[in-house]
FIZATOR-204543 format. One line per 5 residues: number of its first residue (from 1); their letters; for each residue x, y, z of N, C-alpha, C. Coordinates in steps of 0.1 Angstrom, whole numbers, plus 5000, padded with zeros to 4 digits. Each point is the difference from the previous one (the first is absolute). Example, Ala and Ser with C-alpha at 12.3 -4.5 7.8 and 13.67 -1.06 7.14 Angstrom:
1> AS> 5132 4943 5078 4991 5012 5000 5009 5012 5000 | 4996 5011 4993 5009 5011 5000 4992 5011 5008 $
***
This chain:
1> XXXXX> 8532 4871 7178 5004 4987 5006 4990 4994 5009 | 4997 4988 4999 4990 4993 5008 5005 4999 5014 | 4992 5001 5010 5003 4998 5014 4992 4988 5005 | 5007 4990 5006 4993 4989 5006 4999 5001 5015 | 4988 5000 5005 4998 5002 5014 4994 4987 5006 $
6> XXXXX> 5006 4995 5011 4995 4989 5007 4990 5004 5011 | 4989 4994 5000 4989 5003 5009 4996 4988 5008 | 4995 5002 5013 4997 4990 5009 4987 5002 5007 | 4993 4990 5004 4990 5000 5010 5007 4996 5013 | 5006 5009 5007 5008 4997 5012 4992 4993 5011 $
11> XXXXX> 4987 5003 5001 4992 4995 5011 4996 4985 4997 | 4994 4998 4989 4995 4986 4997 5009 4991 4993 | 5008 5005 4990 5009 4991 4992 5014 5007 4999 | 5007 5001 5011 5013 5007 5000 5011 4994 4991 | 4998 4987 4997 5011 4993 4993 4996 4998 4985 $
16> XXXXX> 4990 5007 4995 4996 4998 4987 5000 5013 4992 | 5012 5005 4996 5002 5013 4993 4994 4999 4986 | 4996 5012 4995 4995 5001 4986 5008 5012 4994 | 4999 5002 4987 5007 5010 4993 4991 5009 4992 | 5002 5013 5001 4993 5010 4992 5010 5008 4992 $
21> XXXXX> 4998 5001 4987 5009 5007 4991 4994 5013 4996 | 5007 5011 5002 4996 5014 4996 5009 5005 4989 | 4994 5006 4990 5009 5005 4989 4992 5011 4993 | 5008 5008 4992 4994 5010 4991 4998 4993 4986 | 4988 5002 4995 4996 4993 4987 4995 5010 4990 $
26> XXXXX> 5004 4999 4988 4995 5008 4989 4989 4993 4993 | 4988 5006 4998 4990 4993 4993 4990 5011 4994 | 4991 4995 4992 4990 5009 4993 4987 4996 5006 | 4994 5008 5009 4987 4997 5006 4989 5001 4990 | 4989 4993 5002 4988 5001 4991 4994 5014 5001 $
31> XXXXX> 4997 5005 4988 4994 5014 5000 5010 5011 5001 | 5013 4997 4999 5011 5010 5001 5005 5004 4987 | 4992 4999 4989 5003 5004 4987 5013 4996 4995 | 5004 4987 5004 5012 4995 4995 5013 5005 5006 | 4998 5009 5010 5012 5006 5007 5004 4991 5011 $
36> XXXXX> 5014 4998 5001 5005 4991 5011 5001 5009 5013 | 5001 4993 5011 5001 5007 5013 5008 4990 5009 | 5007 5007 5010 5007 4992 5010 4991 4998 5012 | 4999 4988 5005 4992 4997 5011 5008 4992 5010 | 4996 5000 5013 5006 4991 5010 4992 4987 4999 $
41> XXXXX> 5008 4989 4999 4993 4987 5000 5005 4992 5011 | 4991 4991 5006 5004 4991 5010 4994 4986 4997 | 5008 4990 5002 4995 4986 4998 5005 4990 5010 | 4993 4990 5002 5005 4989 5009 4996 4986 4994 | 5009 4990 5002 4996 4987 4995 4992 4992 5011 $
46> XXXXX> 5000 5006 5012 4991 4994 5010 4986 5001 4996 | 4991 4992 5007 4986 4999 4996 4991 5005 5011 | 4988 5003 4997 4990 5004 5010 4994 4987 5006 | 4990 5002 5009 4993 4989 5006 4993 4992 4989 | 5002 4987 5001 4994 4991 4990 5009 4997 4988 $
51> XXXXX> 5012 5006 5000 5010 4998 4989 4998 5009 4989 | 4991 5010 5001 4998 5009 4989 5012 5010 4998 | 5003 5002 4987 5011 5009 4997 4996 5015 5004 | 5010 5007 5004 4999 5014 5004 5003 5009 4988 | 4991 5008 4995 5002 5008 4989 5011 5010 5002 $
56> XXXXX> 5007 5003 4989 5011 5010 5001 4993 5013 5003 | 5007 5008 5008 4995 5014 5004 5007 5010 4992 | 4993 5010 4994 5005 5011 4993 4996 5013 5007 | 5009 5009 5002 4996 5013 5006 5005 5011 4990 | 4990 5007 4994 5003 5011 4991 4993 5013 5006 $
61> XXXXX> 4989 4998 5007 4993 5011 5006 5005 5002 5015 | 4999 5012 5004 5006 5003 5013 4991 5007 5010 | 4987 4999 4998 4991 5006 5009 4994 4989 5009 | 5004 5000 5013 4995 4991 5010 4990 5008 5009 | 4987 4997 4999 4991 5008 5008 5001 4997 5015 $
66> XXXXX> 4995 5010 5008 5001 4998 5014 4989 5008 5008 | 4999 4997 5012 4991 5007 5009 5007 5002 5013 | 4998 5012 5006 5007 5003 5013 4989 5004 5010 | 5004 4996 5013 4991 5005 5011 5005 5014 5004 | 4991 5007 5007 5004 5013 5006 5009 4996 5012 $
71> XXXXX> 5007 5010 5005 5009 4998 5012 4994 5006 5013 | 4986 5000 5000 4994 5006 5012 5001 4990 5012 | 5002 4987 4997 5002 4991 5011 5012 4991 4996 | 5011 5003 5007 5013 4993 4996 5002 4987 5007 | 4990 4996 5008 5001 4987 5007 5006 5001 5014 $
76> XXXXX> 5001 4989 5007 4995 4987 4996 4985 4999 4998 | 4995 4989 4995 4986 4999 4995 4992 4989 5007 | 4987 5003 5002 4991 4990 5006 4994 4991 4989 | 5005 4988 4999 4994 4990 4991 4994 4989 5009 | 4987 5000 5001 4992 4992 5009 4990 4991 4993 $
81> XXXXX> 4994 4991 5008 4990 4991 4994 4988 5008 4994 | 4997 5012 5005 4989 5008 4995 5005 5010 4990 | 5013 5001 4997 5006 5010 4991 5012 4994 4994 | 4998 4993 4988 5012 4993 4995 4999 4999 4984 | 4989 5005 4994 4999 4998 4986 5002 5012 4991 $
86> XXXXX> 5005 4998 4988 5003 5011 4991 4998 4995 4986 | 4994 5009 4991 4998 4996 4986 5011 5007 4992 | 5006 4993 4991 5011 5005 4992 4997 4996 4985 | 5000 5010 4991 4998 4997 4986 5013 5004 4993 | 5005 4991 4992 5013 5003 4993 4997 4998 4985 $
91> XXXXX> 5002 5011 4992 4998 5000 4986 4986 4998 4996 | 4991 5003 5009 4985 4999 4997 4992 5009 5010 | 4987 5001 4997 4992 5008 5008 4998 4994 5014 | 4997 5009 5010 4999 4995 5014 4988 4991 5001 | 4991 5000 4991 4988 4991 5001 5005 4985 4998 $
96> XXXXX> 5012 4999 4994 5005 4986 4998 5011 4997 5010 | 5001 5008 5010 5011 4999 5010 5000 4986 5007 | 5011 4996 5005 5001 4988 5008 5000 5005 5015 | 4993 4992 5009 5000 5004 5014 5010 4991 5007 | 5009 5007 5007 5010 4992 5008 4998 5002 5015 $
101> XXXXX> 5003 4989 5007 4999 5000 5014 5013 5000 5007 | 5004 5010 5007 5013 5001 5006 5001 4993 5013 | 5011 4996 5004 5002 4993 5013 4997 5009 5011 | 4993 4995 5010 4996 5008 5012 5010 4999 5011 | 4999 5009 5010 5008 5000 5012 4993 5007 5011 $
106> XXXXX> 5002 4995 5012 4995 5007 5012 5008 5013 5002 | 5012 5001 4995 5009 5012 5001 5000 5007 4987 | 5003 5013 5000 5001 5008 4988 5012 4994 4992 | 4999 5001 4986 5010 4995 4991 5007 5011 4993 | 5013 4998 4998 5008 5010 4993 4997 5000 4985 $
111> XXXXX> 5003 5012 4994 4997 5001 4986 5007 4991 4991 | 5013 4997 5002 5007 4990 4992 4994 4986 5000 | 4996 4996 5012 4993 4987 5001 4987 5000 4993 | 4992 5010 5001 4988 5001 4993 5002 5000 4985 | 5010 5007 4995 5003 5001 4986 5004 4986 4994 $
116> XXXXX> 5008 4993 5008 5005 4987 4996 4988 4990 4999 | 4991 5001 5010 4988 4992 5000 4991 5003 4988 | 4998 5013 4997 4992 5004 4988 5006 4994 4987 | 5013 5001 4999 5006 4995 4988 4998 4985 4998 | 5002 4993 5011 4998 4985 5000 4986 4997 4996 $
121> XXXXX> 4990 5007 5006 4986 4997 4998 4996 5003 4985 | 5005 5011 4995 4997 5003 4986 5006 4990 4990 | 5013 4996 5003 5006 4989 4992 4992 4987 5001 | 4996 4997 5012 4992 4987 5002 4988 5000 4992 | 4993 5011 4997 4988 5000 4992 5002 4996 4986 $
126> XXXXX> 5012 5001 4995 5003 4996 4986 5006 4986 4999 | 5002 4993 5012 5005 4986 5000 4988 4991 4998 | 5003 4987 5000 4990 4989 4998 4989 5002 5010 | 4988 5000 4994 4988 5002 5009 4996 5014 5004 | 5009 5010 4996 4997 5013 5004 4990 5007 4991 $
131> XXXXX> 4995 5011 5005 4990 5007 4992 5005 5006 4987 | 5013 5003 4999 5006 5006 4988 5010 4990 4995 | 4998 4987 5000 5010 4990 4996 5006 5003 4987 | 5013 5000 5000 5008 5002 4987 5002 5015 4996 | 4994 5009 5008 5001 5014 4997 5013 5006 5005 $
136> XXXXX> 5009 5003 4991 5013 5005 5004 5000 5013 5007 | 4990 5008 4997 4999 5014 5006 4999 4998 5015 | 4993 4990 5005 4998 4997 5014 5012 4992 5005 | 5004 4990 4992 5011 4991 5005 5012 5007 5002 | 5004 5010 4992 5012 5008 5001 4999 5013 5007 $
141> XXXXX> 4988 5003 5005 4998 5013 5007 5009 5001 5012 | 5005 5012 5003 5008 5003 5011 4994 5010 5009 | 5002 4999 5013 4995 5010 5010 5012 5004 5009 | 5001 5014 5001 5011 5005 5009 4994 5009 5010 | 5007 5003 5011 4996 5009 5010 5012 5009 5003 $
146> XXXXX> 5000 5012 4995 5012 5009 5002 4995 5013 5005 | 5006 5005 5010 4997 5013 5006 4985 5002 5003 | 4994 4989 5005 4986 5000 5005 4990 4999 4988 | 5005 4997 4988 4990 4999 4989 5001 4986 4994 | 4989 4993 4998 4999 4988 4993 4999 5003 4985 $
151> XXXXX> 5007 4991 4992 4999 5002 4985 4999 4986 4994 | 4989 4998 4993 4997 4988 4993 5003 5002 4985 | 5009 4991 4995 5004 5002 4986 4995 4988 4991 | 4995 5003 4989 4995 4990 4991 5011 4991 4996 | 4997 4987 4998 5010 4991 4995 5001 4999 4985 $
156> XXXXX> 4994 5009 4993 5002 5000 4985 5002 5014 4995 | 5007 5002 4989 5003 5013 4994 4991 5002 4989 | 4998 5013 4996 4992 5004 4989 5007 5013 4995 | 4995 5005 4988 5004 5013 4995 4992 5011 5006 | 4990 4997 5008 4991 5010 5005 4995 4997 5014 $
161> XXXXX> 4997 5011 5008 4994 4998 5013 4985 5000 4999 | 4994 5003 4988 4986 5001 4999 4995 4992 4988 | 4987 4998 4999 4995 4993 4988 4998 4985 5003 | 4995 4993 4989 4997 4986 5001 5012 4991 5004 | 5012 5003 4994 5012 4992 5002 5009 5007 5010 $
166> XXXXX> 4995 5007 5009 5008 5007 5010 5007 4991 5009 | 5011 5005 5007 5006 4995 5012 4995 5009 5011 | 4993 4994 5010 4993 5008 5010 4998 4992 5013 | 4997 5008 5010 4997 4994 5013 4989 5009 5006 | 4989 4993 5006 4990 5007 5007 4997 4992 5012 $
171> XXXXX> 4996 5007 5011 4997 4994 5013 4987 5005 5005 | 4993 4990 5006 4987 5004 5007 4999 4992 5013 | 4990 5004 5008 4998 4994 5013 4995 4985 4998 | 5004 4992 5009 4995 4986 5000 4986 5000 5004 | 4993 4989 4996 4986 4999 5003 4996 4989 5009 $
176> XXXXX> 5010 4990 5002 4997 4989 5008 5000 5003 5015 | 5008 5010 5004 4999 5006 5014 5002 5015 4999 | 5000 5007 5011 5004 5014 4999 5013 5001 4993 | 5001 5007 4989 5012 5000 4992 5012 5007 5006 | 5011 4998 4993 5013 5006 5005 5004 5012 4993 $
181> XXXXX> 4992 5005 4991 5004 5011 4991 5004 5013 5009 | 4991 5004 5009 5003 5012 5008 5012 4997 5009 | 5001 4988 5006 5011 4998 5009 5013 5000 4993 | 5001 4996 4988 5013 5000 4993 5002 5012 4991 | 4990 5009 5000 5002 5012 4992 4996 4999 4986 $
186> XXXXX> 4992 4990 4996 4996 4998 4986 4986 5006 4998 | 4994 5006 5011 4987 5007 4997 5002 5013 4992 | 5011 5006 5002 5004 5012 4991 5013 4996 4994 | 5000 4995 4988 5012 4995 4994 5003 5008 4987 | 5013 4998 4996 5005 5006 4987 5003 4989 4991 $
191> XXXXX> 4996 5000 4988 5003 4990 4990 5006 5006 4987 | 5008 4992 4994 5006 5004 4987 4989 5002 4990 | 4990 4992 5000 4989 5002 4990 4993 5013 5002 | 4996 5004 5012 4993 5012 5003 5008 5012 4996 | 5013 5000 5003 5009 5011 4997 5002 5002 4985 $
196> XXXXX> 5002 4988 4993 5002 5001 4985 4987 5004 4993 | 4988 4997 5006 4987 5003 4994 4997 5015 5001 | 5006 5007 5010 4997 5014 5002 5013 5008 5001 | 5008 5001 4990 5012 5008 5001 4997 5015 5001 | 5010 5007 5006 4997 5015 5001 4999 5006 4986 $
201> XXXXX> 4990 5008 4998 4997 5007 4987 5000 5015 5002 | 5002 5007 4989 5001 5014 5001 4995 5008 4988 | 4996 5012 5003 4996 5010 4989 5007 5013 5004 | 4995 5011 4994 5007 5013 5003 4989 5010 5001 | 5004 5012 5006 4991 5011 5000 4999 5006 4986 $
206> XXXXX> 4988 5003 4995 4999 5006 4987 4998 5015 5001 | 4998 5005 5013 5000 5014 5003 5007 5003 5013 | 5006 5011 5001 5007 5003 5012 4991 5001 5012 | 5006 4997 5012 4992 5001 5013 5006 5011 5008 | 4992 5008 5006 5005 5010 5009 4994 4999 5014 $
211> XXXXX> 4987 4997 5001 4993 4999 5013 4987 4992 4999 | 4994 4997 5012 4987 4993 5000 5002 4985 4999 | 4989 4993 4998 5000 4985 5000 4998 4994 4986 | 5000 5008 4990 4997 4995 4986 5012 4999 4992 | 5001 4988 4993 5011 4998 4991 4994 4997 4986 $
216> XXXXX> 5007 5003 4990 4997 4995 4986 5011 4992 4995 | 4996 4987 4996 5010 4990 4996 4999 4997 4985 | 5010 4994 4995 5001 4998 4985 4991 4988 4996 | 4998 4990 5008 4993 4988 4996 4986 4999 5006 | 4990 5000 4992 4986 5000 5005 4997 4986 5007 $
221> XXXXX> 4994 5001 5012 4996 4988 5007 5011 4993 5007 | 5012 5006 5000 5012 4994 5006 4999 4999 5015 | 4994 5010 5007 5000 5001 5014 4985 5000 5004 | 4996 4992 5011 4987 5000 5005 5000 5002 5015 | 4988 5003 5005 4998 5002 5014 5005 4988 5008 $
226> XXXXX> 5007 5002 5011 5005 4989 5008 5015 4997 4997 | 5005 5005 4989 5014 4998 4997 5009 5009 5009 | 5013 4996 5001 5010 5008 5006 5010 5004 4989 | 5004 5012 5000 5009 5005 4989 5012 5007 5006 | 5011 5000 4992 5012 5008 5004 5002 5009 4988 $
231> XXXXX> 5002 5013 5003 5003 5010 4990 5014 5005 5002 | 5007 5001 4989 5014 5003 5000 5005 5008 4988 | 5008 5010 5003 5006 5008 4988 5015 4998 5000 | 5005 4990 5007 5014 4997 5000 5007 5007 5012 | 4994 5010 5006 5005 5006 5012 4991 4998 5012 $
236> XXXXX> 4987 5003 4998 4990 4997 5011 4993 4987 4997 | 4997 4993 5011 4992 4988 4999 4989 5001 5011 | 4987 4998 4996 4989 5000 5010 4991 4989 4998 | 4994 4995 5011 4991 4989 4999 4986 5004 5005 | 4989 4996 4992 4987 5004 5004 4990 4989 4997 $
241> XXXXX> 4989 4999 5007 4989 4992 4996 4991 5007 4990 | 4993 4992 4992 4991 5006 4990 4985 4999 5004 | 4994 5011 5001 4985 5001 5003 4992 4995 4988 | 5003 5004 4988 4993 4996 4988 5008 5002 4988 | 4997 4993 4989 5006 5001 4988 4990 4998 4988 $
246> XXXXX> 5000 5010 4991 4990 4999 4989 5007 5005 4987 | 5002 4991 4991 5007 5005 4988 5014 5004 5003 | 5004 5012 4997 5013 5005 5003 5000 5009 5013 | 4989 5001 5006 4999 5008 5012 5001 4992 5013 | 5009 5004 5009 5003 4992 5012 4998 5010 5012 $
251> XXXXX> 4993 4995 5010 4998 5008 5013 5008 4993 5011 | 5009 5007 5006 5008 4994 5011 4994 5002 5013 | 5004 4992 5010 4995 5001 5013 5004 5013 5007 | 5011 5006 4996 5004 5013 5005 5010 5006 4990 | 5002 5013 5000 5008 5007 4991 5015 4996 5002 $
256> XXXXX> 5008 5002 4989 5014 4998 5000 5007 5012 5006 | 5012 4998 5006 5007 5011 5006 5008 5008 4990 | 5003 4994 4988 5009 5007 4991 4993 5001 4986 | 5004 5010 4992 4994 5000 4986 5007 4990 4992 | 4993 4995 4989 5006 4990 4991 4997 5004 4986 $
261> XXXXX> 5010 5000 4991 4999 5003 4986 4993 4989 4993 | 4994 5004 4988 4995 4990 4991 5011 4990 4996 | 4997 4988 5000 5010 4989 4997 5005 4994 5012 | 4997 5005 5012 5004 4993 5013 4994 4986 5000 | 5007 4991 5007 4995 4986 5000 4990 4998 5011 $
266> XXXXX> 4989 4992 4996 4990 4996 5010 5000 4985 4999 | 5004 4993 5011 5000 4986 5001 4990 4994 5010 | 4993 4990 4996 4991 4993 5008 5008 4990 5009 | 4998 5001 5013 5007 4991 5009 4993 4986 5001 | 5007 4990 5001 4995 4986 5001 5007 4993 5012 $
271> XXXXX> 4994 4989 5003 5007 4991 5011 5014 4997 4995 | 5009 5000 5009 5014 4997 4996 5006 4989 5010 | 5010 4993 4995 5007 4990 5008 5009 5008 5009 | 5000 4999 5013 5009 5008 5009 5014 4998 4997 | 5004 4988 4993 5014 4998 4997 5004 5004 4986 $
276> XXXXX> 4990 5005 4992 5004 5005 4987 4989 4997 4990 | 5004 4998 4987 4991 4997 4989 4997 4985 4999 | 4990 4996 4993 4997 4986 4999 5010 4993 4990 | 5011 4996 5006 5010 4993 4992 4998 4985 5003 | 5007 4992 4992 4999 4985 5002 5006 4997 5013 $
281> XXXXX> 4995 4989 5006 5006 4995 5013 5014 4995 4998 | 5003 4995 4988 5013 4995 4997 5007 5010 4990 | 5012 5004 5004 5006 5011 4992 5014 4997 4995 | 5006 4989 5004 5014 4998 4996 5001 4986 4993 | 5011 4998 4993 5002 4987 4993 5001 4989 5011 $
286> XXXXX> 5007 5003 5012 5001 4991 5011 4986 4996 5005 | 4990 5010 5000 4987 4997 5004 4993 4989 4991 | 5002 5002 4987 4994 4992 4990 5006 4986 5000 | 5013 4999 5002 5006 4987 5001 4995 4992 5012 | 5000 5007 5011 4995 4993 5012 4985 4996 4999 $
291> XXXXX> 4992 5009 4993 4986 4996 4998 4999 4988 4991 | 5008 4999 4989 5000 4989 4991 5003 4987 5007 | 5010 5000 5009 5004 4988 5007 4989 4996 5010 | 4994 5010 5007 4990 4997 5009 4987 4994 4993 | 4997 5006 4988 4988 4996 4993 5001 4985 4996 $
296> XXXXX> 5012 4996 4995 5001 4986 4996 5001 4991 5012 | 5008 5004 5011 5001 4992 5012 4987 4997 5006 | 4991 5010 5000 4987 4998 5007 4992 4989 4993 | 5003 4996 4987 4993 4990 4993 5006 4986 5001 | 5013 5000 5004 5007 4987 5000 4995 4990 5011 $
301> XXX> 4999 4988 4996 4997 4989 5009 5013 4994 5005 | 5004 5003 5012 5013 4996 5006 5000 4986 5005 | 4989 4993 5000 4999 4987 5006 5007 4989 4992 $
***
């Protein structure tokens, strides 16, 4: 059943409501081998700036890329005339990032206010005259600040966090002034793209281990010097650095405390999201409906 939602620009045109319609639609996408699929669709009869029609939005993919700051500085934050720029790349390489200039203050600024400013500035870059004009990934990007962590979420969905057609977010320091990356915790960030590109991988011991620093693993070249590994037999779990790896021979930084039988698991450790695995930023039907409404509303000319 279709849902009609009334939307407003309460600040500039509070007496000029528009309507967005959200519904489930059955269709056969191009390249889907003739198979039908159910997708969330949203449409509005309102127009964009200049009277242009707003294209119907379909959501069938559910991966919304994101980047998170670390929580080493939970704020408030110094955003000053000499420290106010940040580069953000959404669904593209950081070399193509847009540089945004945040509002400055003589006093430190709380994280929620900074997040709201970041979202506004990213959206503005996709509006008329902006560096990313018409780019919905920037126009519909959202920024949150929860438990001391900033999270920038792409305004477009994809079936993947990696690759050419990915949904992703990357952040770098601004170049116009001393950048804000370190101040906001984006100098050491976690992104859905990085986590998805390097998932935890594992092999096994091809010979039993009793003592010393040498392991023999099943997959040649799987472990190299500088890696960190976890060895487990289901009862014992131990973590070690790797001094060197050549073929199936691995030398650990120090010996293991327990013996391990052939077939025990050896896993390479990778960077992880402190909150869990790299899942989509939007995870419920309610999330997708709200996103659909916001996506069309951002394009409406309320004048």
